[in-house]
C-alpha positions as CSV (number, residue, x, y, z in Angstrom):
1,M,-0.1,0.0,0.0
2,A,1.3,3.6,-0.8
3,Q,2.5,5.3,2.2
4,H,1.1,9.3,2.3
5,Y,2.7,11.9,4.5
6,I,1.4,15.2,5.8
7,C,3.5,17.7,7.3
8,R,2.5,20.2,9.9
9,G,4.4,22.8,11.9
10,N,3.9,24.3,15.6
11,N,5.9,26.4,17.8
12,S,8.2,23.4,19.0
13,G,8.7,21.9,15.8
14,I,7.7,20.2,12.5
15,N,6.0,16.8,12.8
16,L,6.5,14.5,9.7
17,F,4.5,11.4,9.7
18,S,2.4,9.1,7.7
19,S,-1.1,9.0,7.1
20,S,-1.3,5.4,6.7
21,Q,-3.7,3.0,8.6
22,S,-1.3,0.3,8.8
23,W,1.4,2.1,10.8
24,R,1.8,6.2,12.2
25,R,5.0,6.3,13.4
26,Q,6.1,9.8,13.9
27,L,8.9,11.7,13.5
28,K,8.7,15.2,15.6
29,V,11.4,17.8,14.7
30,D,12.3,20.1,17.9
31,A,14.2,23.3,16.7
32,S,16.6,23.4,20.1
33,T,17.1,19.9,20.6
34,K,16.4,17.2,17.9
35,Y,16.3,17.0,13.8
36,V,15.4,14.2,11.5
37,P,19.0,13.2,9.5
38,D,19.4,14.9,6.3
39,D,19.6,11.2,4.8
40,L,16.3,10.0,6.3
41,T,14.6,13.4,5.3
42,M,15.7,12.6,1.7
43,Y,14.7,9.1,1.6
44,V,11.5,9.8,2.6
45,L,10.8,12.7,0.4
46,S,11.8,10.6,-2.2
47,R,9.6,8.1,-2.2
48,L,6.5,10.9,-2.2
49,P,4.9,12.4,-5.8
50,V,6.0,15.7,-7.0
51,K,3.5,17.7,-5.9
52,S,4.3,16.6,-2.4
53,V,7.6,17.3,-2.6
54,L,7.1,20.8,-4.0
55,R,5.0,21.6,-0.7
56,F,7.6,20.4,1.6
57,S,9.8,22.6,0.1
58,C,7.9,25.7,1.0
59,L,8.5,25.1,4.5
60,S,12.6,26.0,4.7
61,K,15.2,27.3,2.6
62,S,16.7,24.1,4.0
63,Y,13.5,22.0,2.3
64,N,13.8,24.0,-0.8
65,S,17.4,23.4,-1.0
66,L,17.7,19.4,-0.8
67,V,14.7,19.0,-3.3
68,S,16.4,21.4,-5.8
69,D,19.8,19.3,-4.9
70,P,20.9,17.5,-8.3
71,T,21.7,14.5,-5.8
72,F,18.1,14.2,-4.7
73,V,16.4,15.2,-7.8
74,K,18.2,12.1,-9.5
75,L,17.2,9.7,-6.4
76,H,13.5,10.8,-6.9
77,L,13.8,10.2,-10.6
78,D,14.8,6.9,-9.6
79,R,12.5,5.5,-7.8
80,S,9.9,7.4,-9.7
81,S,11.0,5.4,-12.4
82,K,9.9,2.0,-11.5
83,N,6.2,3.1,-12.2
84,A,6.3,1.0,-15.4
85,D,2.2,2.0,-16.3
86,L,2.8,5.9,-16.5
87,T,1.5,7.4,-19.7
88,H,1.0,10.7,-21.2
89,V,-1.6,11.2,-24.1
90,Y,-2.4,14.2,-25.5
91,T,-6.8,14.2,-26.6
92,A,-8.2,15.8,-28.9
93,N,-10.1,18.4,-26.7
94,N,-6.9,20.2,-26.3
95,R,-6.1,18.7,-23.0
96,S,-3.4,16.5,-21.3
97,A,-3.9,13.5,-19.7
98,T,-2.1,10.5,-17.5
99,F,-2.9,7.9,-16.7
100,T,-1.7,4.1,-15.8
101,V,-3.0,1.0,-17.2
102,F,-5.1,0.4,-14.1
103,R,-6.5,3.2,-14.6
104,L,-7.0,2.8,-18.3
105,L,-8.6,-0.1,-17.5
106,E,-11.4,1.0,-14.9
107,N,-11.7,4.3,-17.5
108,S,-10.4,6.5,-15.1
109,W,-8.1,9.1,-16.0
110,I,-6.3,11.8,-14.7
111,I,-7.0,15.1,-17.0
112,T,-4.7,17.8,-16.4
113,N,-7.2,20.7,-17.2
114,L,-5.3,23.7,-15.1
115,P,-5.6,27.0,-16.3
116,Y,-1.7,27.1,-16.2
117,D,-1.7,23.6,-18.0
118,P,1.2,25.1,-21.1
119,Y,0.5,22.4,-23.6
120,Y,-3.3,23.1,-23.3
121,Q,-2.5,27.1,-23.2
122,L,-0.1,26.6,-26.4
123,R,-2.2,24.8,-28.3
124,D,-4.9,27.1,-27.9
125,H,-2.5,30.3,-29.4
126,K,-1.1,27.7,-32.0
127,D,2.4,27.5,-30.3
128,C,3.2,24.3,-29.8
129,H,0.6,21.2,-31.1
130,Y,2.9,17.9,-30.8
131,V,4.7,16.4,-28.4
132,V,8.3,15.6,-30.1
133,G,9.4,12.8,-26.8
134,S,9.5,12.1,-23.5
135,C,12.2,11.8,-21.4
136,N,12.5,11.8,-17.2
137,G,9.6,13.6,-16.9
138,L,10.1,16.3,-19.4
139,L,8.3,16.8,-22.6
140,C,9.5,18.2,-25.9
141,L,6.8,20.2,-27.3
142,Y,7.0,21.3,-31.3
143,G,5.5,24.2,-32.9
144,N,5.9,25.7,-36.4
145,S,4.0,28.9,-38.3
146,Y,2.8,27.7,-42.3
147,M,2.9,31.3,-42.8
148,Y,6.9,31.9,-41.9
149,R,7.6,28.3,-42.3
150,K,9.1,28.5,-39.0
151,T,9.9,26.0,-36.7
152,W,10.4,25.6,-32.7
153,L,10.6,23.7,-29.9
154,R,10.1,24.3,-25.8
155,I,10.8,21.9,-23.0
156,W,8.0,21.0,-20.5
157,N,7.8,19.7,-17.2
158,P,3.7,18.8,-15.9
159,A,4.5,17.9,-12.8
160,T,6.3,21.5,-11.7
161,K,4.5,22.9,-14.0
162,T,7.6,24.5,-15.6
163,I,8.1,25.1,-19.8
164,S,10.9,27.0,-21.5
165,E,10.9,29.7,-24.1
166,K,11.4,29.0,-27.2
167,L,14.1,26.8,-28.8
168,G,15.9,26.1,-31.7
169,S,13.5,28.6,-34.1
170,R,14.7,28.4,-37.4
171,Y,13.5,29.2,-40.7
172,D,12.8,25.0,-41.6
173,D,13.8,23.4,-45.2
174,F,12.4,20.0,-43.9
175,F,9.1,22.1,-42.4
176,G,6.0,19.4,-41.3
177,I,4.9,17.6,-39.0
178,P,8.1,15.7,-37.1
179,I,7.0,12.1,-37.2
180,N,10.4,11.2,-37.8
181,M,11.7,12.9,-34.3
182,T,12.9,12.0,-30.8
183,F,14.1,13.5,-28.0
184,G,16.3,12.0,-25.5
185,Y,19.5,12.5,-22.7
186,D,22.9,12.3,-23.7
187,Y,24.4,10.8,-21.1
188,S,28.1,11.8,-22.0
189,R,27.6,15.4,-21.7
190,D,24.8,15.7,-19.7
191,T,22.3,17.6,-21.8
192,Y,19.1,16.5,-23.9
193,K,18.6,16.6,-27.5
194,V,16.3,16.1,-30.3
195,V,17.4,13.7,-33.4
196,Y,15.7,14.7,-36.5
197,F,16.0,11.5,-39.4
198,V,15.0,13.0,-42.7
199,P,13.2,10.4,-44.5
200,N,14.2,9.3,-47.9
201,R,17.7,11.6,-48.0
202,S,19.5,9.5,-44.7
203,N,20.3,12.8,-43.2
204,V,19.9,13.2,-39.1
205,R,20.3,16.5,-37.6
206,V,20.4,17.2,-33.9
207,F,19.3,19.8,-31.5
208,S,21.2,19.5,-28.7
209,L,19.7,22.0,-25.7
210,N,22.8,23.3,-24.1
211,E,23.9,24.7,-27.9
212,N,20.5,25.9,-28.9
213,V,21.1,25.1,-32.2
214,W,20.6,22.5,-34.9
215,R,23.2,21.1,-36.8
216,N,23.6,18.3,-39.2
217,T,25.9,14.8,-38.2
218,Q,26.6,11.9,-39.7
219,D,24.3,10.7,-42.4
220,S,22.6,7.3,-41.8
221,P,23.9,4.5,-43.6
222,E,20.7,3.2,-44.9
223,E,17.2,4.8,-46.0
224,A,14.0,4.5,-44.8
225,P,10.7,5.1,-46.4
226,H,8.7,7.9,-44.9
227,D,6.3,5.4,-43.2
228,H,4.1,6.0,-39.7
229,A,5.3,2.5,-38.6
230,M,9.1,4.1,-38.8
231,D,9.4,6.0,-36.1
232,L,12.5,7.1,-33.8
233,V,12.9,5.5,-30.4
234,Y,14.7,6.5,-27.7
235,L,16.2,3.9,-25.4
236,S,19.3,4.7,-22.7
237,G,21.3,7.1,-24.8
238,S,20.6,5.7,-28.2
239,V,18.0,6.9,-31.3
240,N,16.9,4.1,-32.9
241,W,14.9,3.3,-36.6
242,L,14.1,0.6,-38.7
243,A,15.9,0.9,-42.2
244,I,15.6,-0.9,-45.6
245,R,18.8,-1.1,-47.2
246,H,19.6,-0.7,-50.7
247,S,16.2,0.4,-51.1
248,S,14.9,4.0,-52.2
249,A,11.3,3.7,-52.1
250,R,9.1,6.5,-51.0
251,V,6.3,4.2,-49.1
252,Y,6.7,0.6,-47.2
253,N,6.0,-2.0,-50.3
254,R,6.4,-5.8,-49.4
255,D,6.3,-6.7,-53.0
256,N,9.7,-5.0,-53.4
257,I,11.7,-5.9,-49.8
258,T,13.2,-9.0,-49.4
259,I,14.1,-10.1,-45.5
260,E,17.5,-9.1,-45.9
261,Q,17.2,-5.8,-46.6
262,F,15.6,-5.1,-43.0
263,V,18.3,-3.3,-40.4
264,I,17.8,-1.5,-37.4
265,I,20.0,1.9,-36.9
266,S,20.6,2.7,-33.6
267,F,22.2,6.5,-33.2
268,D,24.5,6.9,-30.4
269,M,23.3,10.3,-29.0
270,S,26.9,10.8,-27.2
271,T,29.2,9.7,-29.9
272,E,26.7,10.5,-32.6
273,T,27.9,7.7,-34.9
274,H,25.6,5.1,-36.1
275,A,25.7,1.3,-35.3
276,K,23.3,-1.3,-37.1
277,L,21.6,-4.3,-35.5
278,L,19.5,-7.1,-37.3
279,P,15.8,-8.4,-36.8
280,P,15.4,-11.4,-34.9
281,Q,15.9,-14.6,-36.7
282,G,12.8,-15.4,-36.3
283,F,11.8,-12.3,-38.4
284,N,11.8,-14.4,-41.7
285,E,8.9,-13.3,-43.9
286,V,8.4,-9.9,-45.5
287,P,5.0,-9.1,-43.6
288,Y,2.2,-7.3,-45.2
289,Y,2.6,-4.4,-42.7
290,A,5.6,-2.6,-42.4
291,P,7.2,-4.1,-39.1
292,N,7.5,-1.2,-36.0
293,L,10.1,-0.3,-33.1
294,R,8.9,0.4,-29.8
295,V,10.3,0.1,-26.1
296,L,8.5,-2.2,-23.2
297,K,10.1,-2.7,-20.1
298,N,13.1,-0.4,-20.8
299,C,13.8,-3.1,-23.7
300,L,13.7,-2.6,-27.5
301,C,11.2,-3.9,-29.2
302,F,10.3,-5.1,-32.6
303,S,6.8,-5.8,-33.4
304,H,5.1,-7.3,-37.0
305,D,2.2,-9.1,-38.6
306,F,2.7,-12.9,-39.2
307,K,0.6,-14.3,-42.1
308,Q,-1.9,-11.7,-41.4
309,T,-2.9,-13.9,-38.8
310,H,-0.8,-13.0,-35.3
311,F,1.2,-10.0,-34.1
312,L,4.7,-10.5,-32.6
313,V,6.4,-9.0,-30.5
314,W,10.0,-9.4,-30.1
315,Q,12.1,-8.5,-27.1
316,M,15.9,-7.5,-27.2
317,K,16.7,-8.3,-23.5
318,E,20.4,-6.8,-23.8
319,F,20.3,-3.8,-26.0
320,G,23.3,-4.2,-28.9
321,V,23.4,-7.8,-28.3
322,E,21.3,-9.6,-31.5
323,K,21.4,-13.3,-29.9
324,S,19.5,-11.8,-27.2
325,W,16.0,-11.3,-28.9
326,T,13.7,-13.1,-27.8
327,Q,10.1,-13.8,-28.3
328,M,7.8,-12.0,-25.9
329,F,4.1,-12.2,-27.9
330,K,2.2,-14.1,-30.2
331,I,-1.0,-12.7,-30.1
332,N,-4.3,-13.8,-32.5
333,Y,-5.9,-11.2,-34.0
334,N,-9.4,-13.0,-33.3
335,N,-8.2,-12.8,-30.0
336,L,-7.8,-8.7,-30.2
337,Q,-11.3,-8.5,-31.3
338,M,-10.1,-6.9,-34.5
339,D,-12.2,-7.8,-37.6
340,H,-11.0,-5.5,-40.1
341,H,-7.4,-5.9,-39.8
342,F,-6.5,-6.3,-43.5
343,H,-7.4,-2.6,-44.3
344,V,-4.9,-0.6,-45.8
345,G,-3.7,1.9,-43.1
346,F,-3.4,-0.9,-40.5
347,I,-0.7,-0.4,-38.2
348,L,-0.5,-2.0,-34.3
349,L,1.5,-0.4,-31.9
350,P,2.6,-1.6,-28.4
351,I,2.5,1.3,-26.1
352,C,3.4,-0.3,-22.5
353,H,3.1,-3.6,-20.9
354,S,2.1,-4.0,-17.0
355,E,3.9,-6.8,-15.3
356,K,1.9,-6.6,-12.4
357,S,-1.4,-7.3,-14.4
358,D,0.2,-9.3,-17.2
359,T,-1.5,-6.7,-19.4
360,L,0.1,-5.2,-22.5
361,L,-1.9,-2.0,-24.0
362,L,-1.7,-1.4,-27.9
363,I,-2.9,1.4,-30.2
364,N,-5.1,0.1,-33.3
365,I,-3.8,3.3,-35.6
366,L,-6.5,3.0,-37.8
367,E,-9.5,3.0,-35.4
368,M,-7.5,5.3,-32.5
369,R,-8.2,2.9,-30.2
370,V,-7.0,1.6,-27.1
371,I,-7.0,-2.7,-26.8
372,L,-5.8,-4.1,-23.7
373,Y,-4.1,-7.3,-23.8
374,N,-4.4,-9.8,-20.8
375,S,-1.5,-12.4,-22.0
376,R,-2.9,-14.5,-18.3
377,D,-6.0,-15.3,-20.1
378,N,-5.8,-14.7,-23.4
379,R,-8.5,-11.7,-23.5
380,A,-8.8,-8.3,-24.9
381,E,-10.5,-4.9,-23.8
382,R,-11.1,-2.1,-26.4
383,I,-11.4,0.9,-24.8
384,H,-13.4,3.3,-27.0
385,K,-12.5,7.0,-26.0
386,P,-14.4,9.1,-28.8
387,N,-12.0,12.2,-28.3
388,F,-8.6,9.8,-27.9
389,I,-6.0,10.4,-30.5
390,G,-4.2,7.5,-30.4
391,N,-0.8,7.8,-31.8
392,I,0.7,10.7,-29.5
393,L,0.9,8.6,-26.8
394,H,4.2,9.0,-25.1
395,K,5.9,6.7,-21.7
396,Y,5.9,8.9,-18.8
397,V,7.2,9.6,-15.3
398,E,6.3,12.4,-13.0
399,S,9.8,14.3,-11.8
400,L,11.9,17.3,-10.7
401,V,13.8,17.3,-13.6
402,W,14.7,20.4,-15.1
403,Y,17.1,20.5,-18.5
404,R,20.5,22.6,-18.5
């Protein structure tokens, strides 16, 4: 059971105690004779949600200093990251929402509808209208001006309600919706970067927040069709996408592809160099629909259609090691209650997996519907939300992180 903490001040000090009915241990701070050790305070606060931590930061300068300390911010992020079910989505009625697999199953969302919600306001003013990616509790937002062919970025932390000024503003020769753009962290330089892969040109561009400028970097060794299934995915300091070797096709066409042409390009955000990874050995037949890459359980995953009867998901248990590919799911389309999976435009994307409930969250892009598949009993539940934009889902964790 999650613990909730309440802080109360009085003339003799500060009382910090748990509101749980299972135990009520009280810590009393007497300003003259007693104190709570910093390491214990840090341990307790690191287990609280961001909103509660920010309330503690208002109590005193020492608490505020502790909460803003990089060591504490990292500790809090590490603990928060263990919540593997949290997902952030933008809905069609100009609101952002955060939910877990369990809340979605219960048809209950945590809707962000505050007047200060910057995504809500910026969307209203046509400033930003797309989420590039999510990393360490930060969302990278994208905005553009069709009149001036200009683009820009903003960094937003929904939990702390902080948002940056416009970044990387430029007149853009790759103007448009950035479906081949993603956001991640460069560990070696302690900064965040946006990586943009220009389809059909093999061109890779990088925007570093500490430089605030776009620049060209090493071109991709292979091209990729301009296909919605071939989005970039961020994982542990790398950006990955699916390419087709020796192909100049602008769209995916299985009749003109051999299985040997598929390759995964991995771009290291620190060295800004590329590596090639092969798909799973069990991937031995060109699928009717384009395969795609996602991240599940902090592992790179490769999913694809199989003979138009099943949906397969493979997991690379050790990143970069091709022999570690393991089949994670093989799901019959009938079990997903999908009657129209052969239609043009069908894309099925795995979004997140909850080990607690053996539940896989899938998005059917064609219908823009959520599917919750329980592998324990091999059953699926379709979530019908009329205002849900299914292809704008991002793994999200609340944090105190701010970029620098």
